C-alpha positions as CSV (number, residue, x, y, z in Angstrom):
1,X,110.0,98.4,123.5
2,X,106.6,97.3,125.1
3,X,104.9,100.5,123.9
4,X,105.8,100.0,120.4
5,X,104.1,96.6,119.4
6,X,103.6,96.5,115.5
7,X,100.2,98.0,114.4
8,X,99.1,98.9,117.9
9,X,98.1,102.4,118.9
10,X,99.6,103.0,122.2
11,X,100.6,105.6,124.9
12,X,104.4,105.8,124.8
13,X,105.6,106.2,128.5
14,X,108.6,105.2,130.3
15,X,109.0,101.5,131.4
16,X,108.1,102.4,134.8
17,X,104.6,103.3,133.7
18,X,103.8,99.8,132.1
19,X,106.1,97.4,134.2
20,X,104.6,95.2,136.8
21,X,107.4,93.0,138.2
22,X,105.8,89.6,137.4
23,X,103.7,90.0,134.4
24,X,100.3,90.0,136.1
25,X,98.9,93.3,135.3
26,X,97.1,93.0,132.1
27,X,94.5,95.8,131.5
28,X,91.6,94.5,129.4
29,X,89.9,96.3,126.5
30,X,86.4,97.2,127.6
31,X,84.8,96.9,124.2
32,X,83.3,93.8,122.5
33,X,83.1,94.7,118.8
34,X,86.2,92.8,117.5
35,X,86.6,90.2,114.8
36,X,87.3,89.4,111.3
37,X,85.9,88.5,107.8
38,X,87.0,86.7,104.7
39,X,85.5,86.3,101.4
40,X,88.2,83.7,100.5
41,X,91.4,85.3,99.3
42,X,90.8,88.7,100.9
43,X,89.6,90.0,104.3
44,X,89.3,92.5,107.0
45,X,89.7,92.8,110.7
46,X,88.0,95.4,113.1
47,X,88.8,96.6,116.6
48,X,87.0,99.0,118.8
49,X,89.3,100.0,121.5
50,X,88.9,101.6,125.0
51,X,91.6,101.0,127.6
52,X,91.7,102.5,131.1
53,X,95.0,104.2,132.1
54,X,97.1,102.4,134.6
55,X,97.7,104.2,137.7
56,X,101.5,104.0,137.3
57,X,101.3,105.8,134.1
58,X,100.1,108.9,135.7
59,X,102.0,108.6,139.1
60,X,104.0,111.6,138.9
61,X,101.0,114.0,138.0
62,X,99.9,116.7,140.4
63,X,97.0,115.7,142.9
64,X,94.8,118.3,141.6
65,X,95.3,116.9,137.8
66,X,92.2,116.0,135.8
67,X,91.4,112.4,136.0
68,X,92.7,110.5,133.1
69,X,90.3,109.4,130.5
70,X,90.6,105.9,128.8
71,X,92.6,105.6,125.4
72,X,90.0,105.0,122.7
73,X,90.3,104.4,118.9
74,X,88.6,102.7,116.1
75,X,91.0,100.4,114.3
76,X,90.6,98.4,110.9
77,X,92.9,96.3,108.6
78,X,91.9,95.6,104.9
79,X,93.7,92.5,103.4
80,X,93.8,92.4,99.5
81,X,96.4,89.9,98.2
82,X,99.8,90.9,99.7
83,X,98.4,94.5,100.5
84,X,97.2,95.7,103.9
85,X,95.3,98.9,104.2
86,X,95.5,100.0,107.8
87,X,93.1,102.7,109.1
88,X,92.4,104.6,112.6
89,X,89.9,107.2,113.6
90,X,88.6,108.6,116.9
91,X,91.8,108.2,118.7
92,X,91.6,110.2,121.9
93,X,92.8,110.3,125.6
94,X,93.1,113.1,128.1
95,X,95.0,113.6,131.4
96,X,98.0,111.6,130.3
97,X,101.4,113.4,129.9
98,X,102.7,111.0,127.3
99,X,102.4,110.9,123.6
100,X,100.0,108.5,121.7
101,X,101.5,106.7,118.8
102,X,100.4,104.2,116.1
103,X,103.3,102.0,115.6
104,X,104.4,100.9,112.0
105,X,107.2,98.4,112.8
106,X,109.8,97.6,115.3
107,X,112.4,95.1,113.7
108,X,115.3,93.4,115.4
109,X,118.4,94.1,113.3
110,X,120.8,91.2,112.6
111,X,123.7,90.7,110.2
112,X,121.6,89.7,107.5
113,X,118.7,92.1,108.2
114,X,120.3,95.2,109.1
115,X,119.3,97.9,106.6
116,X,116.0,100.1,106.3
117,X,115.0,102.3,103.1
118,X,113.5,105.7,103.5
119,X,112.1,107.1,100.1
120,X,114.8,105.1,98.4
121,X,117.8,106.0,100.8
122,X,119.4,103.1,102.6
123,X,119.8,103.6,106.3
124,X,121.9,101.3,108.5
125,X,123.0,101.6,112.3
126,X,126.6,102.6,112.3
127,X,128.5,105.0,114.7
128,X,125.5,106.9,115.9
129,X,121.6,106.3,116.1
130,X,119.6,107.3,112.9
131,X,116.9,109.9,113.6
132,X,114.5,110.7,110.8
133,X,111.2,112.5,111.0
134,X,109.0,113.0,107.7
135,X,105.8,114.7,106.8
136,X,105.9,114.3,103.1
137,X,104.5,111.0,101.5
138,X,106.8,108.5,102.7
139,X,107.9,104.9,101.6
140,X,109.7,102.7,104.3
141,X,111.1,99.4,103.6
142,X,111.8,97.4,106.8
143,X,114.8,95.2,107.3
144,X,112.7,92.1,106.5
145,X,111.7,93.5,103.2
146,X,108.1,94.7,103.9
147,X,107.1,98.1,102.5
148,X,105.0,100.7,104.4
149,X,103.4,103.8,102.7
150,X,101.9,106.9,104.4
151,X,100.3,109.7,102.7
152,X,101.1,113.4,102.9
153,X,100.9,115.4,106.0
154,X,101.4,112.2,108.3
155,X,104.0,112.5,110.8
156,X,106.4,109.5,110.4
157,X,109.1,109.0,112.7
158,X,112.1,106.5,112.3
159,X,114.7,105.5,114.8
160,X,117.4,103.0,114.2
161,X,119.4,102.5,117.5
162,X,120.0,100.2,120.6
163,X,116.9,99.9,122.7
164,X,116.8,99.1,126.3
165,X,113.8,97.3,127.9
166,X,112.8,94.5,130.2
167,X,112.2,90.9,129.1
168,X,108.4,89.7,128.9
169,X,108.0,88.9,132.7
170,X,110.0,92.1,133.7
171,X,112.6,90.3,135.6
172,X,115.8,91.4,133.9
173,X,117.2,94.3,131.6
174,X,117.6,93.7,127.8
175,X,119.2,95.4,125.0
176,X,119.1,95.0,121.2
177,X,119.4,97.0,118.0
178,X,116.2,97.8,116.4
179,X,114.7,99.7,113.5
180,X,111.5,101.3,114.8
181,X,109.1,103.5,113.0
182,X,105.6,105.2,114.1
183,X,103.0,107.9,113.4
184,X,102.7,110.5,116.1
185,X,99.6,111.6,117.4
186,X,100.9,113.8,120.4
187,X,99.6,114.1,124.0
188,X,96.0,114.0,124.7
189,X,94.7,113.6,121.2
190,X,90.9,114.3,120.8
191,X,90.0,113.0,117.5
192,X,93.3,111.8,115.9
193,X,93.5,109.2,112.8
194,X,95.9,107.6,110.5
195,X,96.1,106.0,107.2
196,X,99.0,103.7,105.9
197,X,99.4,100.7,103.8
198,X,101.7,97.8,104.0
199,X,103.0,95.4,101.0
200,X,104.2,92.2,102.3
201,X,107.6,91.2,100.7
202,X,107.1,93.1,97.5
203,X,109.5,93.3,94.7
204,X,111.3,96.5,93.8
205,X,108.9,97.2,90.8
206,X,106.0,96.6,93.2
207,X,107.2,99.2,95.6
208,X,107.7,101.8,92.9
209,X,104.3,101.1,91.4
210,X,102.6,101.3,94.7
211,X,104.4,104.6,95.6
212,X,103.5,106.1,92.3
213,X,99.8,105.2,92.2
214,X,98.1,103.5,95.3
215,X,95.6,100.8,94.0
216,X,93.1,101.4,96.8
217,X,90.8,104.3,97.7
218,X,89.5,105.1,101.2
219,X,85.9,105.8,100.9
220,X,85.1,106.7,104.5
221,X,87.0,106.9,107.7
222,X,85.0,108.2,110.7
223,X,83.0,107.2,113.8
224,X,80.3,105.6,111.7
225,X,82.3,103.5,109.2
226,X,85.6,102.6,107.6
227,X,85.3,101.7,104.1
228,X,88.1,100.7,101.6
229,X,87.9,99.9,97.9
230,X,90.7,97.9,96.2
231,X,90.8,98.3,92.5
232,X,92.9,95.5,91.4
233,X,90.5,92.9,93.0
234,X,87.2,94.9,92.5
235,X,86.5,94.4,96.1
236,X,85.1,96.9,98.8
237,X,85.4,96.4,102.4
238,X,83.1,97.9,104.9
239,X,83.2,98.2,108.7
240,X,80.0,99.7,110.0
241,X,80.6,101.0,113.6
242,X,77.2,102.7,114.0
243,X,73.6,101.3,113.2
244,X,71.5,102.9,110.3
245,X,74.6,104.2,108.6
246,X,73.8,105.4,105.0
247,X,76.8,104.5,102.6
248,X,78.1,106.1,99.4
249,X,75.6,105.2,96.5
250,X,78.5,104.4,94.0
251,X,79.5,101.3,95.8
252,X,77.3,98.1,96.4
253,X,76.2,98.4,100.1
254,X,73.8,101.1,100.7
255,X,72.8,100.9,104.1
256,X,73.3,98.9,107.5
257,X,70.8,98.7,110.4
258,X,73.4,97.4,112.8
259,X,77.2,97.5,113.3
260,X,78.8,94.8,111.1
261,X,81.4,93.8,108.6
262,X,80.9,93.4,105.0
263,X,83.1,92.5,102.1
264,X,81.8,92.6,98.5
265,X,83.7,91.4,95.5
266,X,82.5,92.3,91.9
267,X,83.2,89.3,89.3
268,X,81.7,88.4,86.2
269,X,78.7,90.5,86.5
270,X,78.0,89.1,90.0
271,X,78.4,90.3,93.6
272,X,80.1,88.1,96.1
273,X,79.1,89.2,99.4
274,X,80.6,88.1,102.9
275,X,78.9,89.4,106.0
276,X,79.2,89.0,109.9
277,X,78.6,90.9,113.0
278,X,81.8,90.2,115.2
279,X,80.3,91.7,118.6
280,X,81.2,89.2,121.3
281,X,77.7,89.9,123.0
282,X,79.1,89.0,126.3
283,X,75.8,89.9,128.0
284,X,73.7,87.6,125.7
285,X,72.4,84.1,126.6
286,X,72.7,82.5,123.2
287,X,75.1,83.0,120.2
């Protein structure tokens, strides 16, 4: 399902709204603040997102319908050891009659990778599709052993079924059995967001421990900044979206006078600081 790419925030519409016949229509993100930062073992990645709505996606709308607005979002990923904290805020669009979703995973099922666990319950594709919708704190383990954790009041949807789509150049139909999970933001969200964490290839004890007490803290998640503190590594990651942003005094970075990325680790009485401004600055004449 080309609207369900893992980690992406997308408008989930029928294939006709995104298919193009020869792979030539590739809408481009209009933002330039995108990039990553590493302090060695850990790191982060940030993306400001603004994507125009393809005409095919709204071809069935009435002539007097409001003009569709771009899909916008602020998205970040914080990497600590084998843990990934995924945040999104300011998700918005309008004039589009299809739901917006943030995709957790879309895993192809094989004979050796055929089961998904939902809060400890093992689910497989048998005689009929599996359809589950959760609003409680949820732990999902995908067929390849990666664990996903969502907080309370986050609508998580899981489908295990045969999927029909087109191949990558839209030249023929394809089918396959998949386990797919996503967070639903609904039609025309105005300021939606999300939080979830992924633990890559954890042991059973790691899954239980993470579900019982999550080792990270989301300090801030809004239009000005996304900030996450990881307790085991004593590391704080900062994505500063707006200049002259004042930051919580109990953490090392106090303010930033321009959009930028920081990662600060506390070790042996010292601060290890990594910093960059990832803006592509396409209009600039020098680096």
